[in-house]
Each structure stands twice: as structure tokens, then as C-alpha cells.
N, C-alpha and C positions, 0 to 999 in steps of 0.2 A: 549603477547596475547598467544597461545598455538594453533602449526598447527591446530589439532582435534578440538579446537571448534565451536559450530557453534546453534547457535541463534539470536532470534529475537528479535529486542525493536520499544515500539511502545514507537510514541512521537509527537501525533495523530489521536486518533479513531473518529469522527466526521465526517461527510456527510454534504453535501451543506452547510453550511453557520459552523463560530467557536460560542459558546456558551461560559457564565460567569454566574458568581453565584452563589448560595447557594447554589442548586439541582446539580448541575454537577461537585462537586469539586472534588467526591472520583473517578471515570468515565473518567473525562479530557474535554476539549470543546474545543480543537482543531482541524484541520481540518488534511487531512492525511497527515503521514510523519513518513517510519517504516521504521531500524536499524537493518541490515543484517550485523550479524561477518561472513563471513567463515575461520577461520582458520586468516591468515597474510591477509587476504580479508574485506575491506569495499562494504558492498551494501546500497545503499538509493531507498529507492520507494517512489514515489514523492515527492513534496514539498506544498505542505498544511499550514499551520499560524504551524503546527508545527516543522518545519523546523531549523528556529530559533531559538529550542533547542537544537536545533541535533547543530548546528553549532558553539552556544556557549560548550558549554560542548568536543566541539574536538580540539576547540581556546586552554578552555585551557590545554590540555595539551600539549601545545606547538611545535608539530612538526607538519612539511609541512602536509598537506591532499590529499592523495591518496584514491578516488575513483571512484568508478561507479553507477549517482545517472539514475534510470530505474523508466519515470511515463508510470504511468495504460494510462490516458490524460489527453488532455490540458484545462480539466473544470475549469470557478476561482476557487474550495476550492482545488483544488492539488495543484494548480502552485501557487499561490498567500504568499506565504510565500521565490519566491524563490528569491529575490530580498535583502530578509533577514539572509539569509543564508549567516556569519562573513565568512567560507574561502572562497569564494568569491573574498573575496577583500583582501586574498593574494594573493600575488604575484606568489610564490612559491606552492600552488592546486596545482592539476595536480586531472582532472574529467571527465570522460568521461560522454554523456549525449541521453540515450535511447531511442527512442520514435517509435512505429513502430504500427498508427493508424491514422497518417495524411495521409495520402496515395502520390504517388507522383507529387504531382504538387500547398504545404504548406510543409514548412518549419517549423519545432523546433522553429530554430533561428527566423523566422516571428513571430512566435504566443509570443513564449517570449520576439520579443524585442517591439512588439504591449502592452506588458503586459507593457511595463517601455519606452512607450512614451509619451512627453508631451500633455495633459494636464494632464495628469495620475498618475506619478513615475519624478522625478528627474533628477535619473540619469540615462542614456541610457542603455542598453542594452552592446554595444562597449566597453565598460567602464571596464567590468566584462571579458569577451572572450581570455584575455591573458590565463588564466589559465583553458580552455576548447575546452572539442571537441566536433562534433557533432556525431554523431553514430545510422543510420534511418537501422531499417529492416522492416522488412513484417512479422505481425501474424499467428503464424505455424513453425517459423523461433527456430530451434535452435544453441542459442549460447555457444558462450564460451571467457565471457570479461575474462577474468584473467587462465592463464597454469592449465587445470586439473581440472576446475572452470563451473559445466554448469547449463544455463539457460535454459529448454523448454517456449516457449510462445505459445500463444491460443489466437484469436478474439475471443472478450466479442460484447452482446448485447444490449450497447446504443446509444444511440445519439449521431453521431462524429463522433464514435470507439471510441474503448477502446483496452485495454491486458489485458490478466491473464498471472502470471507467475511460476516455477515451479521451485528452487536453488536444486537441488541433490549437495549435497556436503560429500567426509567421508562415500557415502552407506546411507544416514538420506536426506530428503526435507523436503521443506521447499513450499510451496502454496501464491498465496495471489490472490484471483479471486473477484474484485469490479473494477470495478464498471457493473456491468451487471445485466439482468431481463432474467429467466427463463422462460421458455414456459407455456401458461398457460394448454396447457395437458405435462403432458409427462412428459421427460430432457433437459438438455443439453450433448449430447455424446459425443461435443470438450470437454468440461471442465470437463467430469464425467475423459475423457482419460486422462485431462491434470495432475489430480489431483490421478490417481487411486496407490493407498496401498503410497498414504505418509502420510508421521508424523504427518503432520501441512500442514491445510489448512486452511487460512484467507479470510473468505470467508459473501461480502454484504450484510446485511442482514440490510436494512434502515426499512424493516414491518414485520408486522406481517401478515400469511398465513390474517386475518382477513381481514388488512390492503390495500390489496395488488390490491383487487374487486374496489377499486376505486383512483388507483393510474398502471392501466395496460398497458405501453404506455411510463413511467417513468424513462425507463430504472433501478430495484432498484430491489430488488429481498429482499427473506424472514429469517425471527430467524432457523421458523424453513424446507425449503427447504436448507439449510446450514445444516442440520440434518442428510434429508432423501439420499441427496448424498454422504453424507458421509456418508452412510450402502450401497449406493447400489457401490460407489466406494471403498470401505472400509478404508478409512481414520480414523486415531485413534484417532483426536484433530480436531473437527469444531471450529470456533473463531469467536464466532460472532464481528462484525464490521460496520465502520460507522453505526452508532450512528447518528439515525436521530434528530436531533436540539431539536427535542420536547422532550425525553427520557431522566428521571429525573432517578437523582443516587436508587432511588424508581423503579421506572419501571426499571433498567438495573436489578435487585437484581431479579426482579421475574421470568425474561426473562430470568435467568442463573440458577435458579431454577431450572424453568423449563425444560431449557433446561438439564442439566447436570441427574432430572429426565430422560430426554428419551434418551440420548447417555454420556454415563460417563463420555470421555471424552471431553465434551463440556468444551467453554471457552468464558467466554466477554469481551473483548479485555480492556484495558483500558489505560493510558499513563504514560506511566515510566515501565510498567510491561515486565518483561524478560521471553518469551517461547524460549525454548529449545524442541530437537526432544521427547523428553519423559515428555511433559508435562513444566505446570508450574515451572519453576524454583525460579523468586525474584520479584516482585514490582517494 
């Protein structure tokens, strides 16, 4: 891989719970997981059910995996795939786990350990920890996980906390803003500052504006707010993401058409899709 390559690949785009069936085949039903390549560096965001597919793809390469896994938060749909990530079962792997939302009294190891404790799961976390290390930070910090690779963060408005990320590499930028709820009036200027001038902003669009009135306080935003925020902050490509489980392929096609009419650079995330800072590359 060239040192200047920079893209994000979607392995899971669904929120709340994985979905299956004929009506979700094209956009996919796995919960949140993103692979980001910054030249030689591999960043992973969230460990929903999609991380199993990513792990299998990495194992097929045959080489030891070195990566940084960033959690937006630790609700079940964003961590449920964690035990099934194949590189964790390879003692050659070296993976750093980052979180900035749990506060001082709770560790990521405790949370993941609970997920993998009996009677919920038969293999304890300690069986995987030989290849990982934990990196705790506070939302708002600027991180440098690898030399020359800058990751900016901010806190998000979500029950139990969450973190937004902006990755800057070779003068380009890709942001991930999920899960978050916008203010009923105005906008979240902390998020606007993080994404300002970004090439790509992947944004929690669980609802439409019409649906949002019945979901105030649930911790999620709308696809229309994604476009408003992109216009306000000068984002080139807002990517509608974290699809509600009830959204069918036809529903998302309709949203995609409306979004492109309002913002020509808008995209709707699909499993397998690759996006560069210049827009969609391949599915």
C-alpha cells in the first residue's frame, strides 16, 4: 500500500441491531465497523457485527495485524462483534484499543470483560489480551496513534457518552460522528468545529426530521441535520450512516436521492463501499 493512500471502507453501517433479509441486501445489515487506511496505518472504528468480516479479510492476507481500534462508545451494537475479530486470536497481532467516553471510574477492559463473561460468552477476555493494549483519553484531546498521524476528538451527545473522531492525513480529512443527538434548536458547535472544512463526514442519520420529534432524548440525529451541518461547516461529502434497522434498501435509495438533490456531494453508506476524501471510489 502506498504511503499516500487514504480511504475508509464500511464493514457495518446499521445502528441498534443487525438486520437480515431480502430488503436490506444492498446496503447491508451489519452494525457499525469502519476500516480506515492511512498509508501503511490501519485504523478501525467500532466493533459491531461488521468487524467479523473485516477480521476474516485481514486474516486472508496472512500477515500479522497491527492496528488501532477506536471506540465511539460501548453500547452493544458497537461492541458485539469484538470477540469474533479473528486477529485477536493470533498471538502475532498488535492492536491498541482506544476509548474516550467511559470516564475515570470504568475501564474498557471491564466493559469488554463483562461482554465476554459467563454465562454470556464462553471465552474470557483474558484469552485475547496478550495481543492488545488499552489507550484511554478524554474527549477533546488530540491523539497521535502513529508518527505523523493526527486524530482529533470531541465528546458527543449520547446516553452514557460517545466520542467523535477526525483523522487528518496528508492534508486530507475524514470524520466519524456517531452516535449523537443534535440540539432541538441550533447546532452542536463542538461538532461543527471538529468537522469544519473536512473532506468526508460520516454522520449518525438514524432518523429523518419528521421522525425525530418522537425520538428526542434517544441520542441520535437525522440525515437532514447531516446536510445542514455539512453546509454550515464546509464539509464536501456528508455520508449518511448508522441506518435505523427498519430502513429498507428502497427507503435508503429514496433518502440518497433527496440528499443528493440538496447536497451534490452527499452519500449513503453501504457495506463494502470505499470512500476516499474525493468521494465514492468503489462499492
